[in-house]
N, C-alpha and C positions, 0 to 999 in steps of 0.2 A: 087576922094575920099577926105573926109575931116577928120580933127583930131578926131572928135567925133566917126566916124566909125572906125578909126584906133584903138582907145582905146577900143572900143567894141570888135573888133577882138582879140586884145591882151589879154583882160580879160575874154574871152569866151573860153571854152574848145571844142566847136564845130569846125569842119573843115570848113574853108572858102577858096574858090578858089580866090586868089588874083593874078593879072597879072600886068606886066610891059612890054610894047613893045611886046605884044603877047606871052610873056613867063611867065610861072608860077613861082611865087616867094613866099618865106616866109619872114615875117617881123621880123628882128632881134632886132630892136630898133628904136626909134624916137627921134629927137632933133629939136624942133621948127617946121619948115616946111619941114624938110628933114627926110627921113627914110633910114635906112641901111637894104638892102634886100639881101637875098641869093637866087640864082637861083636853082630851083628844078632839072634842067637837067644837071647841072655840079657844080663845086665848086666855081664858080665866085661869088663875092660879089660886091655891088655897092651902092653908096649913091645917092638917087633919090628924086625928089620933091614929096611930098605926093599927090599932085593933079594929078600926072602922073600915080598913081596906080589906078587900077579899078577891079571890080568884074564882071564876065560875068553873064548876066541874063539867067538863065537856063530855063526860061519859054517861051522864044521866039522861 
């Protein structure tokens, strides 16, 4: 994922399925090339590289 897509997701009210390491996350904020994410399946938070975040292609 790139910074342009991250900003698009953060500024959009539509639901986007974002994943890190096969786990769904929500993006809490960004700082340069890092994103603070919260995991949907528990209360864990983590700082990850933006390029390690991805969206699943629902059309495959």
